[in-house]
C-alpha positions in Angstrom: 0.0 0.0 0.1 1.8 3.1 -1.4 -0.1 5.7 0.8 -0.9 3.9 4.0 -0.9 6.3 6.8 -1.3 9.0 4.2 -3.8 11.8 3.8 -4.6 13.0 0.2 -7.1 16.1 -0.5 -8.3 16.0 -4.1 -10.4 18.8 -5.6 -12.6 18.4 -8.2 -13.1 14.7 -7.0 -17.3 14.4 -7.8 -16.2 13.3 -11.1 -13.8 12.5 -14.0 -9.9 12.7 -13.2 -10.8 13.9 -9.9 -13.0 10.9 -8.8 -10.7 8.5 -10.4 -7.8 9.7 -8.3 -9.4 9.9 -5.1 -10.4 6.1 -5.6 -7.0 5.4 -6.9 -5.5 6.9 -3.5 -8.1 5.2 -1.3 -7.6 1.9 -3.1 -3.6 2.3 -2.3 -4.3 3.0 1.6 -4.7 6.8 1.7 -7.5 8.5 3.8 -9.1 10.6 1.2 -10.7 13.8 1.5 -13.0 14.3 -1.6 -13.6 17.9 -2.3 -16.0 19.6 -4.7 -18.0 22.1 -5.5 -21.1 19.8 -6.2 -22.3 18.4 -3.0 -24.2 15.7 -4.8 -21.3 14.2 -6.9 -18.7 14.8 -4.1 -20.7 12.7 -1.6 -21.3 10.2 -4.3 -17.3 9.7 -4.8 -16.9 9.4 -0.8 -19.6 7.2 -0.5 -18.5 4.8 -3.2 -15.0 4.6 -1.6 -16.4 3.6 1.6 -18.4 0.9 0.2 -15.1 -0.6 -1.3 -13.7 -0.4 1.9 -11.7 2.8 2.1 -11.6 5.8 4.4 -13.1 9.1 2.7 -14.8 12.0 3.9 -16.7 14.9 1.7 -16.0 18.5 2.3 -17.7 21.0 -0.2 -15.1 23.7 -1.6 -15.2 26.5 -4.0 -11.7 27.1 -5.3 -12.3 30.1 -6.5 -12.5 31.2 -2.8 -9.2 31.2 -0.7 -11.2 31.2 2.4 -13.0 28.2 1.1 -9.8 26.2 0.4 -8.2 27.4 3.5 -11.2 26.2 5.3 -11.1 22.6 3.3 -7.3 22.4 4.4 -8.2 23.3 8.3 -11.1 20.6 8.2 -8.9 17.9 7.0 -6.2 18.8 9.7 -9.2 18.7 12.2 -10.6 15.4 10.7 -7.2 13.4 10.3 -4.4 15.3 11.8 -2.3 15.6 9.0 -1.8 16.6 5.0 0.5 14.6 2.8 -1.1 14.9 -0.7 -2.8 18.1 -2.4 -4.0 17.2 -5.6 -5.1 20.8 -6.8 -7.3 19.3 -9.9 -10.6 21.3 -9.9 -11.2 23.2 -13.2 -13.5 24.7 -15.8 -13.5 25.6 -19.3 -14.5 28.6 -20.9 -17.5 29.4 -23.0 -16.0 29.6 -26.8 -15.6 33.4 -28.0 -12.6 34.7 -29.9 -10.3 36.9 -27.8 -11.8 40.3 -28.9 -15.2 39.0 -28.2 -14.7 37.6 -24.8 -17.0 38.6 -22.2 -14.5 40.2 -19.5 -16.7 38.3 -16.7 -16.2 34.8 -18.6 -12.3 35.6 -18.7 -12.2 36.0 -15.0 -14.8 33.2 -14.0 -12.3 30.7 -15.8 -9.1 32.0 -14.6 -10.8 32.5 -10.8 -11.1 28.4 -10.8 -8.2 27.4 -12.9 -5.3 29.6 -12.0 -6.4 31.4 -8.7 -7.5 28.2 -7.4 -4.2 26.3 -7.7 -2.6 29.1 -5.9 -4.9 29.0 -3.1 -4.4 25.0 -2.8 -0.7 25.5 -3.0 -0.8 28.5 -0.4 -3.0 26.4 2.0 -1.4 22.9 1.8 2.1 24.2 1.9 1.3 25.9 5.4 -0.1 22.7 6.7 2.9 20.7 5.2 5.7 22.8 5.9 6.8 20.9 9.4 6.5 17.4 8.0 6.9 17.8 4.1 4.5 16.6 1.4 3.7 16.7 -2.3 1.0 19.0 -4.2 0.0 17.8 -7.5 -1.5 20.7 -10.0 -3.7 19.9 -13.1 -2.5 22.0 -16.0 -3.2 20.7 -19.4 -1.5 20.4 -22.8 -3.6 23.5 -23.5 -1.0 25.2 -21.2 1.6 24.4 -24.3 -0.5 24.4 -27.3 -2.8 26.8 -28.6 -6.7 26.5 -30.0 -9.1 28.7 -31.3 -11.5 30.5 -28.8 -9.9 29.2 -25.6 -8.4 32.3 -24.3 -8.9 32.2 -20.9 -8.2 28.2 -20.9 -5.0 28.6 -22.3 -4.2 31.7 -19.8 -4.9 29.7 -17.0 -3.4 26.3 -17.5 -0.5 27.9 -18.9 0.0 29.9 -15.7 -0.3 26.6 -13.8 2.7 25.1 -15.5 4.7 28.1 -14.5 3.2 28.3 -10.9 4.4 24.6 -10.6 7.7 25.5 -11.0 7.8 28.4 -9.0 6.2 26.9 -6.0 8.4 23.7 -6.4 11.6 26.0 -5.8 9.7 28.0 -2.7 8.8 25.1 -1.2 12.0 22.5 -1.6 13.5 23.9 1.5 10.6 22.2 3.5 10.9 18.7 1.7 7.8 19.5 -0.3 7.6 18.6 -3.9 5.3 20.5 -6.4 4.7 18.7 -9.7 1.8 18.8 -12.1 -0.2 16.8 -15.0 -1.1 18.2 -18.4 -3.7 15.9 -19.5 -4.9 15.4 -23.3 -8.1 14.5 -24.7 -9.6 12.5 -22.0 -13.3 10.9 -21.4 -14.5 13.5 -18.8 -18.1 15.2 -18.7 -15.9 18.4 -19.7 -15.5 17.1 -23.4 -19.1 15.3 -23.2 -20.5 18.1 -25.5 -17.9 17.3 -28.1 -18.9 13.3 -28.1 -22.4 14.4 -29.2 -21.0 15.8 -32.3 -19.4 12.4 -34.1 -17.7 14.3 -37.1 -16.1 16.7 -34.6 -15.4 13.7 -32.1 -13.7 11.8 -34.8 -11.4 14.8 -36.0 -10.7 15.4 -32.1 -9.2 11.8 -31.7 -7.4 11.5 -34.6 -5.1 14.3 -33.1 -4.0 11.6 -30.6 -1.1 9.6 -31.5 -3.0 6.7 -31.3 -6.2 7.7 -32.5 -8.4 7.7 -29.2 -9.4 9.4 -25.9 -7.4 8.6 -22.6 -9.6 7.7 -19.5 -9.5 9.0 -16.0 -8.3 6.2 -14.6 -5.1 6.2 -17.1 -4.4 9.8 -15.5 -5.4 8.8 -11.9 -2.3 6.1 -12.3 0.1 8.8 -13.1 -1.3 11.0 -10.2 -0.5 8.2 -7.8 2.9 7.7 -9.1 3.8 11.5 -8.7 2.4 11.2 -5.5 4.4 8.2 -4.3 8.0 7.5 -3.0 8.8 6.0 -6.2 8.7 10.0 -7.8 10.7 11.2 -4.9 13.4 12.6 -7.1 10.8 14.5 -9.5 10.0 18.1 -9.0 9.2 21.0 -10.4 8.0 19.6 -13.5 4.7 19.0 -15.4 4.1 15.8 -17.1 1.9 15.4 -20.4 -0.6 12.7 -20.1 -1.9 12.8 -23.6 -0.5 10.1 -25.7 1.9 12.3 -27.4 -0.8 14.6 -28.5 1.5 18.0 -27.7 4.4 16.4 -29.2 3.8 16.5 -33.0 2.1 18.8 -35.6 -1.2 17.8 -37.0 
């Protein structure tokens, strides 16, 4: 059990990569705090973990609010007495507009969750970990490296997460806190469910993957668990693409 006696927080754990990662941590012995803005889906993830013999609690969080994220960490310490792994995973996509047409409110809405929420998670977790060490994992995206149309706030926020991961790793190394990230490509989650409804569009998107198919949340969760484990103890300050090579070739 790689995570026996460890406590992990997973934000955005009500669905997709977050749910799969919370379940993966629990299977490997961690006590898991399932955090999500949606109380129904978050509670479902926690219940599913407990039904399989794992240890999990659900705590609601709005990652666009520092007070909410700080409270999440404090409630975790109150429940389990420690925090070893913080997976800042919660994220949203923006409504599609060209940059010159993008509503300012839509820009701020996207950045508030995807960028500021990660900062809040890093800050709150680091203060809880600095006396014992730990691992902070952030979800970026291959769209933090490559551009697509009508995705300006998403690109801006995910690109920021890449550099935030590097900067935080440098600041926190003295406390034995590792900070790493993942950059998923096309993964079968609710975020892409609308694309699936258009077969022609979905086929085009899948062809952009080296092996022509989307990944699964479980495949990403395996990478997250590895990065959080002692097996990755010499990995720090990097964001790892989990994308079947999608960011590596010209389409």
